C-alpha positions in Angstrom: -37.4 12.0 -20.2 -38.4 9.0 -22.3 -39.2 5.8 -20.5 -37.4 2.6 -21.3 -40.9 1.1 -22.0 -41.5 3.5 -24.8 -41.4 1.7 -28.1 -39.5 4.7 -29.6 -36.7 3.7 -27.3 -36.6 -0.1 -27.2 -37.7 -1.0 -30.7 -34.8 0.7 -32.6 -32.4 -0.5 -29.8 -33.5 -4.1 -30.2 -33.2 -3.8 -34.0 -29.6 -2.4 -33.7 -28.7 -5.1 -31.2 -30.0 -7.8 -33.6 -27.8 -6.5 -36.4 -24.8 -6.4 -34.0 -25.5 -9.9 -32.9 -25.5 -11.1 -36.6 -22.1 -9.5 -37.1 -20.8 -11.0 -33.9 -21.9 -14.5 -34.9 -20.4 -14.1 -38.3 -17.0 -13.4 -36.7 -17.3 -16.7 -34.8 -15.5 -14.9 -31.9 -16.0 -17.0 -28.8 -14.5 -14.2 -26.6 -16.7 -11.6 -28.3 -19.9 -13.6 -27.8 -19.0 -14.4 -24.2 -18.2 -10.8 -23.4 -21.4 -9.6 -25.0 -23.5 -12.1 -23.1 -21.7 -11.0 -19.9 -22.5 -7.4 -20.7 -26.2 -8.1 -21.3 -26.4 -10.0 -18.0 -24.7 -7.2 -16.1 -26.9 -4.6 -17.7 -30.1 -6.5 -16.8 -28.7 -7.0 -13.2 -28.0 -3.2 -12.9 -31.5 -2.4 -14.2 -33.1 -4.7 -11.7 -30.9 -3.3 -8.9 -32.0 0.2 -9.9 -35.5 -0.8 -8.9 -37.1 -1.1 -12.4 -38.5 -3.9 -14.3 -38.4 -4.5 -18.0 -41.8 -5.2 -19.5 -42.5 -8.7 -20.7 -43.0 -7.4 -24.2 -39.4 -6.1 -24.4 -38.0 -9.4 -23.0 -40.1 -11.5 -25.4 -39.0 -9.4 -28.4 -35.4 -9.5 -27.4 -35.4 -13.3 -26.8 -37.2 -13.9 -30.0 -34.6 -11.9 -31.9 -31.8 -13.8 -30.4 -33.4 -17.2 -31.1 -34.2 -16.2 -34.7 -30.7 -14.9 -35.4 -29.0 -18.0 -33.8 -31.3 -20.4 -35.7 -30.6 -18.6 -39.0 -26.9 -18.6 -38.4 -26.9 -22.3 -37.6 -29.0 -23.0 -40.7 -26.5 -21.3 -43.0 -23.5 -22.7 -41.3 -22.3 -19.5 -39.6 -22.8 -21.2 -36.2 -21.6 -24.8 -35.9 -20.5 -27.3 -33.3 -16.9 -26.5 -33.8 -17.4 -23.1 -32.0 -18.0 -25.2 -28.9 -15.9 -28.3 -29.4 -12.8 -26.3 -30.4 -13.1 -23.8 -27.6 -10.7 -25.9 -25.4 -8.1 -26.1 -28.1 -8.4 -22.3 -28.7 -7.9 -21.6 -25.0 -4.9 -24.0 -25.0 -3.3 -22.0 -27.8 -3.8 -18.8 -25.9 -2.2 -20.3 -22.8 0.9 -21.0 -24.9 1.0 -17.4 -26.2 0.6 -16.1 -22.6 3.4 -18.4 -21.3 5.8 -17.2 -23.9 4.8 -13.6 -23.4 5.3 -13.9 -19.7 8.9 -14.9 -20.3 9.3 -12.0 -22.6 8.0 -9.6 -20.0 10.3 -11.2 -17.4 13.4 -10.4 -19.5 12.2 -6.9 -20.5 10.1 -5.6 -17.6 10.7 -1.9 -17.9 10.4 -0.8 -21.5 9.2 -3.9 -23.3 10.1 -4.7 -26.8 8.6 -1.6 -28.4 5.4 -1.0 -30.4 5.1 -3.1 -33.5 8.0 -5.4 -32.4 6.2 -8.1 -30.6 6.2 -10.7 -33.3 10.0 -10.3 -34.0 10.7 -10.9 -30.3 8.1 -13.5 -29.8 10.0 -16.1 -31.9 12.7 -16.2 -29.2 10.2 -17.4 -26.6 7.7 -19.4 -28.8 7.0 -22.8 -27.2 7.9 -25.9 -29.2 4.3 -27.1 -29.1 2.8 -23.6 -30.1 0.8 -23.5 -33.3 1.8 -20.2 -34.9 4.0 -17.1 -34.6 1.5 -14.6 -33.4 1.7 -10.8 -33.8 0.2 -10.2 -30.4 -0.4 -12.3 -27.2 -4.2 -12.1 -27.6 -4.5 -10.3 -24.2 -4.6 -6.6 -24.0 -2.8 -6.3 -20.6 0.0 -8.6 -21.6 0.4 -6.8 -24.9 0.7 -3.4 -23.3 3.1 -4.9 -20.7 5.2 -6.7 -23.3 5.5 -3.8 -25.8 5.6 -0.8 -23.5 6.8 -2.2 -20.1 5.6 -2.3 -16.5 5.0 1.5 -16.1 2.6 1.5 -19.1 0.7 -1.6 -17.8 0.4 0.0 -14.3 -0.8 3.2 -15.9 -3.5 1.4 -17.9 -4.7 -0.5 -14.8 -4.7 2.8 -12.9 -6.9 4.5 -15.5 -9.3 1.5 -15.5 -9.5 1.5 -11.7 -10.1 5.3 -11.5 -12.9 5.2 -14.0 -14.5 2.2 -12.4 -14.4 4.0 -9.0 -16.0 7.1 -10.3 -18.7 5.1 -12.1 -19.5 3.1 -9.0 -19.7 6.3 -6.9 -21.9 8.0 -9.4 -24.2 5.0 -9.7 -24.6 4.9 -5.9 -25.4 8.6 -5.8 -27.8 8.3 -8.6 -29.7 5.4 -7.0 -30.0 7.5 -3.8 -31.5 10.5 -5.7 -33.7 8.5 -8.0 -37.4 8.7 -7.2 -39.4 5.4 -6.9 -41.9 6.6 -9.5 -39.2 6.4 -12.3 -39.7 3.0 -13.8 -37.3 3.4 -16.6 -34.2 2.4 -14.7 -32.5 5.3 -16.3 -32.1 8.7 -14.6 -33.6 11.7 -16.3 -31.4 13.4 -18.8 -29.3 16.1 -17.2 -30.2 19.4 -18.8 -27.4 20.7 -21.1 -25.8 23.9 -20.0 -27.1 27.0 -21.6 -24.0 27.8 -23.5 -24.0 24.7 -25.7 -26.5 22.5 -27.6 -24.5 19.2 -27.4 -26.9 17.3 -29.7 -26.5 19.7 -32.6 -22.7 19.7 -32.4 -22.3 16.0 -32.0 -24.5 15.1 -35.0 -22.8 17.7 -37.1 -19.4 16.4 -36.1 -20.4 12.8 -36.9 -21.7 13.8 -40.3 -18.5 15.8 -40.9 -16.4 12.7 -40.1 -17.6 10.9 -43.2 -16.7 13.9 -45.3 -13.2 14.0 -43.8 -12.8 10.3 -44.3 -13.6 10.7 -47.9 -11.3 13.7 -48.4 -8.3 12.2 -46.5 -8.8 8.7 -47.6 -6.3 8.8 -50.4 -3.6 9.4 -47.8 -4.2 5.9 -46.4 -3.2 2.6 -48.0 -6.8 1.4 -47.9 -8.8 4.6 -48.8 -12.5 4.8 -48.1 -14.3 4.7 -51.5 -17.3 6.8 -52.4 -19.6 3.8 -52.2 -18.5 2.8 -48.7 -18.7 6.4 -47.5 -22.2 6.8 -48.9 -23.3 3.5 -47.4 -21.9 4.6 -44.0 -23.8 7.8 -44.2 -27.0 6.0 -45.1 -26.7 3.5 -42.2 -25.8 6.3 -39.8 -28.8 8.4 -40.9 -31.2 5.5 -40.4 -29.8 4.8 -36.9 -29.9 8.5 -35.9 -33.4 8.9 -37.3 -34.7 5.8 -35.5 -33.1 6.8 -32.1 -33.7 10.5 -32.5 -36.4 10.8 -29.8 -34.1 9.2 -27.3 -31.1 11.2 -28.5 -33.0 14.5 -27.8 -34.8 13.5 -24.6 -33.3 10.3 -23.4 -30.5 9.5 -21.0 -27.1 7.7 -21.0 -26.0 6.7 -17.5 -22.3 6.4 -17.0 -22.7 2.8 -15.9 -24.0 1.8 -19.3 -20.9 3.3 -21.0 -18.7 1.6 -18.4 -20.3 -1.7 -19.1 -19.7 -1.3 -22.8 -16.0 -0.6 -22.1 -15.9 -3.6 -19.8 -17.3 -5.8 -22.5 -14.6 -4.6 -24.9 -11.9 -5.3 -22.3 -13.3 -8.8 -21.5 -13.2 -9.6 -25.2 -9.6 -8.3 -25.4 -8.5 -10.5 -22.5 -8.5 -13.4 -25.1 -8.2 -11.5 -28.3 -5.8 -9.2 -30.0 -6.4 -5.7 -31.3 -5.6 -3.2 -28.5 -2.7 -2.0 -30.8 -5.2 -1.1 -33.6 -6.4 2.5 -33.5 -10.0 1.4 -34.4 -10.1 -0.8 -31.3 -8.2 1.3 -28.8 -10.0 4.4 -30.0 -13.4 2.8 -29.1 -12.1 2.1 -25.6 -10.8 5.6 -25.0 -14.0 7.1 -26.5 -16.2 5.1 -24.2 -13.9 6.1 -21.3 -14.1 9.8 -22.2 -17.9 9.7 -22.6 -18.2 7.9 -19.3 -16.2 10.6 -17.4 -17.9 13.4 -19.3 -21.3 12.0 -18.1 -20.1 12.0 -14.5 -18.2 15.2 -14.3 -20.0 18.5 -14.0 -20.1 20.8 -17.1 -17.5 23.5 -16.9 -17.0 26.2 -19.5 -13.4 26.9 -20.6 -12.3 30.5 -20.6 -10.6 31.8 -23.8 -7.0 31.4 -22.7 -7.2 27.7 -21.6 -9.2 26.9 -24.6 -6.7 28.4 -27.0 -3.8 26.8 -25.1 -5.5 23.4 -25.3 -6.2 23.8 -29.0 -2.6 24.9 -29.6 -1.1 21.9 -27.8 -3.5 19.5 -29.6 -2.5 21.0 -33.0 1.2 20.7 -32.1 0.9 17.1 -31.0 -1.1 16.2 -34.1 1.4 17.9 -36.4 4.3 16.1 -34.7 2.5 12.8 -35.0 1.7 13.4 -38.7 5.3 14.4 -39.6 7.2 11.8 -37.6 4.8 8.8 -37.7 1.8 8.9 -40.0 3.2 10.6 -43.1 6.5 8.5 -43.3 4.6 5.3 -42.8 1.8 6.1 -45.3 4.3 7.3 -47.9 6.3 4.1 -47.5 3.2 1.9 -47.8 1.9 3.8 -50.8 5.3 3.5 -52.6 5.4 -0.3 -51.9 1.8 -0.6 -53.2 3.0 1.2 -56.4 5.8 -1.3 -56.6 3.2 -4.1 -56.7 1.2 -2.3 -59.3 4.1 -1.5 -61.6 6.6 -4.4 -61.2 8.8 -3.0 -64.0 9.5 0.0 -61.8 9.5 -1.9 -58.5 13.1 -1.0 -57.7 12.4 2.7 -58.1 9.4 2.6 -55.8 11.0 0.4 -53.2 14.0 2.8 -52.9 11.5 5.7 -52.6 9.7 3.7 -49.8 13.0 3.2 -48.0 13.7 6.9 -48.2 10.2 7.8 -47.0 10.5 5.6 -43.9 14.2 5.0 -43.1 13.3 2.9 -40.1 11.2 0.3 -42.0 13.0 -2.9 -42.9 10.3 -4.2 -45.3 11.3 -2.1 -48.4 14.9 -3.1 -47.8 14.0 -6.8 -47.7 12.0 -6.4 -50.9 14.9 -4.6 -52.6 17.1 -7.5 -51.6 14.6 -9.9 -53.4 14.7 -7.7 -56.5 18.5 -7.9 -56.5 18.4 -11.6 -55.9 16.1 -12.0 -58.9 18.7 -10.1 -60.9 21.5 -12.4 -59.6 19.5 -15.5 -60.7 19.3 -14.1 -64.2 22.9 -12.9 -64.4 25.0 -14.3 -61.5 27.9 -12.1 -60.4 29.9 -11.4 -57.3 28.8 -7.8 -57.4 25.1 -8.7 -57.5 25.6 -11.1 -54.6 27.4 -8.5 -52.6 24.4 -6.1 -53.1 22.0 -8.8 -52.0 24.0 -9.5 -48.8 24.4 -5.8 -48.1 20.7 -5.2 -48.3 19.9 -8.1 -46.1 22.4 -6.9 -43.5 20.9 -3.4 -43.6 17.4 -5.0 -43.1 18.7 -6.9 -40.1 20.3 -3.8 -38.7 16.9 -2.1 -38.9 15.1 -5.1 -37.5 17.7 -7.1 -35.6 15.2 -9.6 -34.1 13.7 -10.7 -37.5 14.6 -14.4 -37.7 13.0 -14.6 -41.1 15.5 -12.2 -42.6 18.5 -14.2 -41.2 17.0 -17.5 -42.5 16.4 -15.8 -45.9 20.0 -14.8 -46.1 21.0 -18.4 -45.3 18.7 -19.8 -48.1 20.2 -17.3 -50.6 23.8 -18.2 -49.7 23.1 -21.9 -49.8 21.5 -21.5 -53.3 24.6 -19.6 -54.5 26.8 -22.5 -53.3 24.7 -25.0 -55.1 24.8 -23.1 -58.4 28.4 -21.9 -58.3 30.2 -24.3 -56.0 31.8 -21.3 -54.1 32.7 -22.2 -50.5 32.5 -18.7 -49.0 28.7 -18.4 -49.4 28.2 -21.8 -47.8 30.0 -20.7 -44.6 27.9 -17.5 -44.6 24.8 -19.7 -44.9 25.8 -21.7 -41.8 26.3 -18.5 -39.9 23.0 -17.1 -41.0 21.1 -20.2 -40.1 22.8 -20.3 -36.7 21.8 -16.7 -36.1 18.2 -17.3 -37.2 18.0 -20.2 -34.7 19.2 -17.9 -31.9 16.2 -15.6 -32.8 13.8 -18.5 -33.4 15.0 -21.7 -31.5 11.8 -23.7 -32.3 12.1 -23.3 -36.1 12.3 -26.9 -37.1 12.9 -26.4 -40.8 15.6 -23.8 -40.2 17.4 -26.3 -37.8 17.2 -29.0 -40.5 18.7 -26.7 -43.1 21.5 -25.7 -40.6 22.3 -29.4 -40.1 22.5 -30.0 -43.9 24.8 -27.0 -44.3 27.0 -28.1 -41.4 27.4 -31.4 -43.1 28.3 -29.8 -46.4 31.0 -27.7 -44.6 32.5 -30.9 -43.1 31.3 -30.3 -39.5 30.0 -33.8 -39.1 29.6 -33.9 -35.4 27.7 -30.7 -35.1 25.6 -31.7 -38.1 24.6 -35.0 -36.3 23.5 -33.1 -33.2 21.5 -30.6 -35.2 20.0 -33.3 -37.4 18.9 -35.3 -34.4 17.3 -32.3 -32.8 15.4 -31.4 -36.0 14.1 -34.9 -36.4 13.1 -35.1 -32.7 11.3 -31.8 -32.9 9.5 -32.8 -36.1 8.3 -36.0 -34.5 7.1 -34.3 -31.3 5.2 -31.4 -32.8 1.5 -32.0 -33.1 1.1 -29.6 -36.0 1.3 -31.2 -39.4 2.3 -28.0 -41.2 5.4 -27.8 -38.9 6.7 -31.3 -39.6 9.6 -31.7 -41.9 9.0 -32.9 -45.5 9.9 -36.5 -46.3 12.8 -35.6 -48.6 14.5 -33.6 -45.9 13.9 -36.3 -43.3 15.5 -38.8 -45.7 18.6 -36.5 -45.8 18.7 -35.9 -42.1 18.4 -39.5 -40.9 21.9 -40.6 -42.1 23.4 -37.4 -40.6 21.7 -38.0 -37.2 23.3 -41.5 -37.0 26.7 -39.7 -36.7 29.9 -39.9 -38.8 31.1 -43.3 -39.6 34.0 -44.4 -37.6 37.2 -45.1 -39.5 38.4 -48.7 -38.9 41.8 -49.1 -37.3 44.8 -50.1 -39.6 
């Protein structure tokens, strides 16, 4: 086996680590940098505990790379004081997200709100002082808990715990078997079983992945272009060529893979992304590799192998037909609507048919109909707009933005036509939007104005006072009410004038 001191091992590894460090700094992710630093420290501690010492040359080269990269980043402005000074504020924002998410979990402990529904539900629990309406709680455990319920959260913790237990047990056994003469800190590579050459298959599979990405890219909304694919192939080829001696004769202890997974999880404790396949896939890949390194090789017989392949094919087909294909067809149709605005209605209706559970094409169809009403006002056109918005709210009943949009449209119809019925519908829509998003200051202000226009002076005064108070209290300038709306609300907040006695 190769030694860690061998330049063929550490030189390419340090170069790759330096490139990763550059990318990490460019993201300005405090959680990512902290998690990576923790991982480096734990890796060094494990190496020392294994009875090996890194050479001074390796340490010097690594420290020099870190200093050079950090200095260069600071020089070009990629690394600034705000990364440190704003850390407390960033953590404060996350505490707000977690507090609201905890309340969401308390009310829906068993099944959660459902995948992809977090943001729609979050508005009901958003704190008045919170800065934004986030799409996830920026914490992987709370996200799984809030979207899939307590059983899913417990299952995730169980998987993490089981893998950690196996890794610790394997690490202990390895340290007991390891000879004192091995100064690498890495156990010798376990010989591959005679029936398979893993290296050949893995490299061939990785190369084939780029080809598949290029072939199936047009099925995605953001296809992988030829230039990006060729660039990925070139980078992968350079990395493989640089690390090939280690790939063939080196070793990958399970604890190293476990530390990589731990770094990812620590980052996700304060960052979103566990719901993205590219992020979650990395976690499960590291977990699978970790367990494969620990478990003994066993050859599948023909029948179990065929059964496993058949089940995998069936599940993949079901996923493609029920999830992937409808979503991709819907997204592609909506993209075509943007490219060809003169045929937007046709493509949006096609998108709605492709994915009948997606409210977005219905919302966009409503906007197309609303544009038609603005050009040629008619009761029939307004009925179509309202019907489409009602359908969108049926598909996504917790979308406060749709209810507020319906209120805005009905209020505009009242202003242009003077019809009373749309004004009453606007008041109902704003009230419903506030039930879904109680801390929406602007929506509360519009509700107060509509209540005043419908003659509900007392309720308008209460709503106006609440909107003005919330606007004054919020520390976020973008959430404060515009001056013209404040000027309209202040007389309402004073209450209706009393009629003098006769």
